[in-house]
N, C-alpha and C positions, 0 to 999 in steps of 0.2 A: 378603153382604158388599159394599159398594158399589166397592171397590176391588179386587175380585176377576174373574176372568177366566173364562169357560166357554168352552173350547175343541172343537169339534166335529170331531175330527181323523182323522188317518191315521198309520199305521205301517207304513215301509217299510224293511227290509235293504238299505242303498246302498252300492254298488260303485262306486269311482271311478278311473279310472286316468289317472295324468298324461303326456302324451304331447307331444313337438315339435310336432305338428301332427294335423289329424284325418284318419282314415284315408280312402283312397279306396274304393270300391265293391270287394270282393274283396281287399282289402289287410290284412295283419296287420302290427301296429308294436310295437317293444318299448316298454315302458312304462318311464318313470323312476321311477314311484311308485304303489303300488296301497294305496288304502284300503278297508277293510270295516267300515261304523258302521251303527249304528241310525240312522233317518231317517224320510223323509216330510213333507210340508207341514205336516201337523197337528201331527205331534210337535215338527218344528222350530219351528212356531211357540209351543208349550207350554213348550218349554224356553227359547226366547228369552226370553218374558215371565217366567217364574219366576226367570231369573239376573238379571232387572232388578229383581227385587223385588214382583213381582206375586203375589198367591194364585192359584192357579191349578186349576181341575178340568176336567171334561171327559168325553170319551167317544171311544175309537178301537177298532178290529178287528184282531185277528190271526187265523190260520187254527191249524191242529193238526198243522202239520209242524215239521220240524226248526228252519226260521227262526224260529219262534215263542219259541224259548227266549232269544232277543236280546232281547225286549221287557221283561220283569219287572226283570231288572238295568239296564237304559238308564234305566227309570222312577225307580228306586230311586237310581242315581248322580246323575239329575237332579233329585232332590227332587219328584218328582210322584207324587200317589197313586197306588196300584195299581188302585184301584177304578176307573179311567178305562178299563182294560182290559177288552173283551168278547171270548171267544173264539167262533170258529164251525169247522166244518168245512172243510176244504179248505187251499188256499196262503195264507200270509203274504205281504204286499204285497214287492216286490222291484224294485230299480233298479239301472241301470247307466248310467255317465256318464263322459266324456271331457272331460277340460279342458287345453287346448292351452297351449303358452308365454307367450301373452299372457294368459292367464287367463280365456280365453272357455270355455264349455262348452257341450256338447249331451249329452243325456239320454234315456233311454226308461225309461218306468215300467209294470211290471204291478202293477195295482191289487189283484188277489187280493182277500183277505177284507174290505178296505176296501169294497167295493162291497155287502155283505151287511148292512152297517147300515140300519136301518130307522127308520121314523116311529114305530113302537111302541117302538123300543129308545130311542128319544130321550124319549118319554112316560114309560118307566120311570125316567128320572132328573131329569123335571120338576122336583122340589122341589130338587135341586141347581144346576139352572140358574136358577131364580128367584132364587136368592140372589147370583147374580151381578152384577156392574155393566157388563158388556159380553160380549156372546156372539159369538165368531169363528168363521166357517166357511172352508172353503176347498174346491178341487174334486176331490181325490183319492177323493171319495165320491159317490153318488147324491145325485140332488136330492132324493128323497122325506124323508130325515132333515133337511136343510137347511130345507126348506118348513116341517117341524113347529118345528125349533128356533125358528127366526126368527119363526113364528107366536106361540109361546110367550112369547118376549122380549117382542114387542112388546104382548101382551096385559098382561105385568107391567111396562110400560113400561121396557124396559130396552134400551139401545141394542146394534145389532148391526153388525158389520164383517164384510164379503165380502171375500176375496182369490179370485177365480175362477180360479185356476191349478191344474191345466194348463187352458187357456181352452177352454169351449165355451159355445153358446148360454145366455144367462141366462133361466130361465124367468121370466114376468112375476110370478107370486106370490112369487118370491125377490126380485125386484129392489125390489118394491113394500115389502117388510119389512127393507129393507137401508137402515141408517143411514149406513155410512161405505163406501165403494168404493174398493179399491185395484188398478189395474191398470196395465199398462205401456202405453205410447203404442200400438202396434200393437193390442193388447186392446181400447183403447178405442175406435178407430176401427172394429173390427170390431163391436163392441158397438152403436155409435151408429148403424151402418148397417143393423142388424136391427132396429133400433126404429121405431116409427111417427116420421114426421117432427115435428119440434119446431114447436110454435105459437107466435105472437107472438115470432119469431126477432127480434133486433136487427141491423138491415141494416149497421151501422157496426161489429158486433163480429168480433173476430178468428175465424179458424178455430177455435182451440182453445176460445175462449169459444162459440162456436156449438154445436161438439161437446158440451162440457161441459152446456150448456142441455138439449140434447136427451136427455142419460142424466138429469139431475137431475129433469126434470120427470115422470120415471116411478118415482120413489120416494125414492132415497138424499136426504140434505141434504148430503153430502159426498163431494166425488170428488177422489181423489188419483191423478195420472198420474205414473209413475217414468219416467224418460227416460236411465238409464244413466249416462254421464258428463255428460249435460246436466241432472242433478239432477234436482228433481222439483218439480210445479206442482199446487197444491192449489185446487178450487173449492169454496165454499160459498154455499148460497142467502143473498143479500141482501148478501155482502161481497165485497170486490175479490179478485181472483185472488192468491196468494200462492205465490211463487216460491222454492224451496230449492234453491241451488246444490249441487253434487256436492262431496264433500271431495276434495282433491287427493292422491290416495295411489297407491302402486305395487301394483297389483293381483296377486295370485298365483293366486286362484282364486274365480271370482265364482259359484260353483253356490248357495250359500246367501244371497246378497244381496238379494233378495225377500223371503224367509221373515224375515232379520235386520230388515230395514225394516218389516214389517209388525207383527213382534212389537215393536219398540222404539216404534212409533206407539200401538199398544194398551195397552202398559203405561205409558206417559207420560199418556195420556188418562185411564186409571182412576186415575192418582195426582194428577189433578187439573191437571195443568199446563195452561198456556195452549195452543192449538193451534199457534200459530207456533213456540215451543219443542219441542213434540210433534214438529212435522215435523222439525226440526233434529235432535232426539235419533233419530228415526228414520234419517234419511240417515246420520248417524253410525255406526248399527249395522251398517248396509249397507256401509259405507266399511270397518269394522272386521273384518267376517267375509271380506272379500275378501282379507286380508293373510295368510291361513294357507290350507293345503290341507284339506280336508273342512270340515265345518258343524258337526258337533256339538261338538268342541273349541273350534270359532272363536267361536261364538255368546258374544257379550260379558255380563260381568258389569255390574253397576251401577258398580263401583268402576273397572273396565277403561273405561267409557264416559266416566265422570266425567273419569278422567285424559285421554283423548283430546281431548274439549272445552276442557279446561282448557289443553291445550297448545297448542289453536288459538285462545285468546282467548275 
């Protein structure tokens, strides 16, 4: 299905505490709120896309520990197929996060079974992958399954989207088969510094344009750099830079903003919307999710997104 998304995902049981400020080393603080919910970047991306109307399939790993029982009910509730789950011996992924009074967050994630996904596991679902209009991956899993998924996608003429978070060095064979790359500003700088110097760089180009050029010449045709309150900027080969301002909202919890943005962009593109509109919808999804505590319940539906955009003209 050209309008479907295959998510190479991750599943994490996420615990998040709302605090007045982040604790100092050795300090214990009272939490104003505690949430325990299904999460993980890959899971959030899949839920975000399906709520916006995309057909979603994919692959994500869980362990055989008590936390694994969170997974199947969460997928059912989200409307995702249970065939996405693959169980391995060991621990299910888990995460702990803090959100302060300003909505900023910090977190730590234990990948657990997510790192057990292999290239062979991807090969076993190759037929489903080849039916997608877009293959999406993130970095809470190992490199090998991403390399295989993107290789299969490119062989089939399917576009790929990479959101390399939590950030690590992007292997050349992944970057070469990435169509759309979504990173934040610090990740973009780190990636550009790790790549060979750009050739034929325009001396009159801005710093952002030179950074984009150095990344785009290694594979992607589209680079989207998110900048928090400064919005996002997209660079596409042969096109002028496209800037998307952030929506003015009062943030409560920014924990899932990046996942909502990526899901919004992916769902909009497979729906056939122009890139400019897809970028605007992605920014709106990121804004919407920050207005509620937690991620799972905050990821917007297509109706909520449309209402939000309509209210802002």
